[in-house]
C-alpha positions in Angstrom: 76.7 64.3 171.1 78.7 61.1 171.4 78.3 58.0 173.5 81.9 58.4 174.9 84.5 61.0 174.6 88.2 60.2 175.5 89.8 62.5 178.1 93.6 62.6 177.9 96.4 63.6 180.2 97.9 66.1 177.6 96.4 67.9 174.5 97.4 65.2 172.0 95.7 62.1 170.5 98.9 60.2 171.5 98.6 61.2 175.2 97.5 58.8 177.9 93.8 58.1 178.2 92.9 59.1 181.8 89.1 58.7 181.7 86.1 59.0 179.4 83.2 61.5 179.4 80.0 59.6 179.3 76.9 60.5 177.2 74.9 63.1 179.1 77.7 64.1 181.5 78.4 67.7 182.0 81.8 69.5 182.5 83.3 72.9 182.6 86.0 74.2 180.2 89.0 75.4 182.1 91.4 76.4 179.3 92.0 75.9 175.5 95.0 75.0 173.5 94.7 74.8 169.7 91.9 72.3 169.0 92.0 71.0 172.6 89.9 71.8 175.6 91.0 71.2 179.2 87.8 70.3 181.1 86.7 69.4 184.6 83.9 66.9 185.1 80.9 68.0 187.2 80.5 64.5 188.6 83.9 63.7 190.1 86.0 66.8 189.5 88.4 64.9 187.2 90.4 67.1 184.8 91.9 66.3 181.4 91.9 67.2 177.7 89.3 66.5 175.1 89.2 67.2 171.3 87.1 70.4 170.7 85.5 68.6 167.7 84.0 66.1 170.3 82.6 68.9 172.5 78.9 69.7 172.8 78.0 73.2 174.0 75.3 73.7 176.6 74.1 76.9 178.2 75.3 78.1 181.6 71.6 77.8 182.8 71.5 74.1 181.6 74.8 73.4 183.4 73.5 74.8 186.7 70.2 72.9 186.3 72.2 69.7 185.5 74.5 69.8 188.6 71.5 70.5 190.9 69.6 67.4 189.7 70.1 63.6 190.1 70.0 61.9 186.7 69.0 58.3 185.8 71.6 56.1 184.2 71.2 53.7 181.3 70.8 50.1 182.6 70.9 48.4 179.2 74.3 47.2 177.9 73.7 49.1 174.7 70.7 51.2 173.8 69.8 53.9 171.2 68.6 57.4 171.9 67.2 59.2 169.0 65.3 62.2 167.6 64.3 63.1 164.0 67.9 64.0 163.2 70.2 61.7 165.2 70.6 58.1 166.5 73.2 57.8 169.2 74.3 54.5 170.8 74.6 54.7 174.6 76.0 52.1 176.9 75.3 51.0 180.4 76.1 53.8 182.9 75.6 56.7 180.5 73.6 59.6 181.9 70.0 60.3 180.9 69.6 64.0 181.8 66.1 65.0 183.0 64.7 61.6 181.9 60.9 61.6 182.3 60.3 58.0 181.4 60.4 58.7 177.6 62.5 61.7 176.8 66.1 62.8 177.6 67.0 66.5 177.4 70.6 67.5 176.5 71.1 71.2 176.0 68.3 72.4 173.7 67.8 69.0 172.2 65.3 66.3 173.2 65.9 62.6 172.5 63.7 59.5 172.9 64.9 56.7 175.1 62.9 53.6 175.6 65.4 51.4 177.4 65.9 50.6 181.1 67.0 53.3 183.4 68.0 53.5 187.1 66.0 55.5 189.6 68.2 57.9 191.4 65.5 58.7 193.9 65.3 55.2 195.3 68.1 53.7 197.4 69.8 50.8 195.8 70.3 47.5 197.6 73.4 45.4 197.8 71.7 42.8 195.7 71.1 45.4 193.0 74.7 46.5 193.1 76.0 43.0 192.7 73.6 42.5 189.7 74.9 45.6 188.0 78.5 44.5 188.6 77.7 41.2 186.8 76.5 43.1 183.7 80.1 44.1 183.1 81.5 40.6 183.0 84.0 39.9 180.2 84.3 43.7 179.5 88.0 44.0 178.3 90.4 45.9 180.4 91.2 49.4 179.1 93.3 51.9 181.1 91.1 55.0 181.5 88.0 53.2 180.2 84.5 53.4 181.7 82.4 51.4 179.3 81.4 47.7 178.8 83.6 47.8 175.7 86.7 48.8 177.7 87.1 49.6 181.4 89.7 49.8 184.1 89.5 48.7 187.7 88.5 52.0 189.3 86.3 52.9 186.3 84.4 49.7 187.0 83.9 50.4 190.7 82.9 54.0 189.9 80.4 52.9 187.2 78.8 50.2 189.3 78.4 52.4 192.3 77.3 55.4 190.2 74.5 53.4 188.5 73.4 52.6 192.1 73.4 56.2 193.1 76.7 56.5 194.9 79.3 58.9 193.4 82.9 57.6 193.9 86.0 59.4 193.0 87.7 58.3 189.7 90.9 56.6 190.7 91.5 53.7 193.2 93.9 55.8 195.4 91.1 58.3 195.7 88.3 55.8 196.3 90.1 54.2 199.2 89.3 57.3 201.3 85.6 56.4 201.0 83.6 54.3 203.4 84.5 52.5 206.7 87.3 49.9 207.1 86.4 46.3 207.4 89.2 44.7 209.4 88.8 41.0 208.6 88.1 39.2 205.3 85.6 36.9 207.0 83.6 39.9 208.1 83.1 41.3 204.6 79.8 41.5 202.8 78.9 41.8 199.1 79.5 45.3 197.7 82.5 46.0 199.9 85.5 47.5 198.0 88.8 45.8 198.4 92.0 47.8 197.6 95.4 46.4 196.7 98.9 48.0 196.7 102.3 47.5 195.1 105.7 47.1 196.7 105.9 50.8 197.4 102.6 50.7 199.3 100.7 52.7 196.6 97.1 51.7 196.0 97.0 50.4 192.4 93.8 48.2 192.2 90.3 47.9 193.4 87.5 45.3 193.2 84.0 44.7 194.4 83.4 41.8 196.8 80.8 39.1 196.3 79.6 36.2 198.5 81.9 33.3 199.5 85.0 35.4 199.5 84.9 36.1 195.7 85.7 39.3 194.1 84.7 40.9 190.7 87.3 43.2 189.3 88.8 44.4 186.0 92.1 42.7 185.4 92.6 41.8 181.7 88.8 41.6 181.7 86.1 42.0 184.2 86.3 38.6 186.0 85.6 36.8 189.3 88.4 35.4 191.4 88.9 34.3 195.0 90.0 36.6 197.8 91.7 35.9 201.1 93.8 37.8 203.6 96.8 37.7 201.2 94.9 39.1 198.1 93.4 38.0 194.9 94.1 34.4 193.8 93.9 33.7 190.1 93.1 30.0 189.8 93.8 29.9 186.1 97.4 31.1 186.6 97.7 29.4 190.0 99.1 32.5 191.7 98.2 35.6 193.6 97.7 38.6 191.2 97.1 41.4 193.7 98.2 42.0 197.3 95.4 43.0 199.7 95.8 46.4 201.5 92.4 47.3 202.9 88.7 46.7 202.6 86.2 49.5 202.8 82.4 49.4 203.2 80.3 51.9 201.3 76.8 50.3 201.6 75.7 49.4 205.2 73.6 46.2 205.4 
């Protein structure tokens, strides 16, 4: 088991990183090619290739049990899970399958986890979502990344909402189909998702709104900037960095 496994667009270490498989996350194997496995994540249906050497096998019964349950997520930036044979670092947002307050069960192995964990049975508040988002501040931008050590804009939105119990699709152009539209910037509330497009009208960026028309998003790093009806204004560079397309509300106040 690893804390993160890179998923690539093609069966090659040189191929584009499209996302990452988090510790404790389940997937199905669709096909094989040499030492590569094409997989589909159980959480968001995303498909890509992983190195077979980084694959952990679980039984069909465990997989079915996993997909029917809601699993806590790690709330600590970095924590250790361990048993008599292994010590594995896990980052914020990693899955803690069948966590009972002390133990995590992955396949036929049990690990001790004594860090903070989310409660998937309780409904998160907007204030909690905003607090989770701030935990990723200064995380460097990484295309396809989903961890505090490297994350992209849609991975950031997916992780923050996922920790708070809401499963979003992986990419920004998919996430924009979620929620209800907010028509005016001055009617937004913290936790709303703002989406941005390019000159061709394609959704290319997403961020999470805060109070006072601020936005937290992954652009070079997870940072906070100002938002108005034009888009994101980067005060350091004294220019707009992203053009606003639409705002969607996932959490209702």
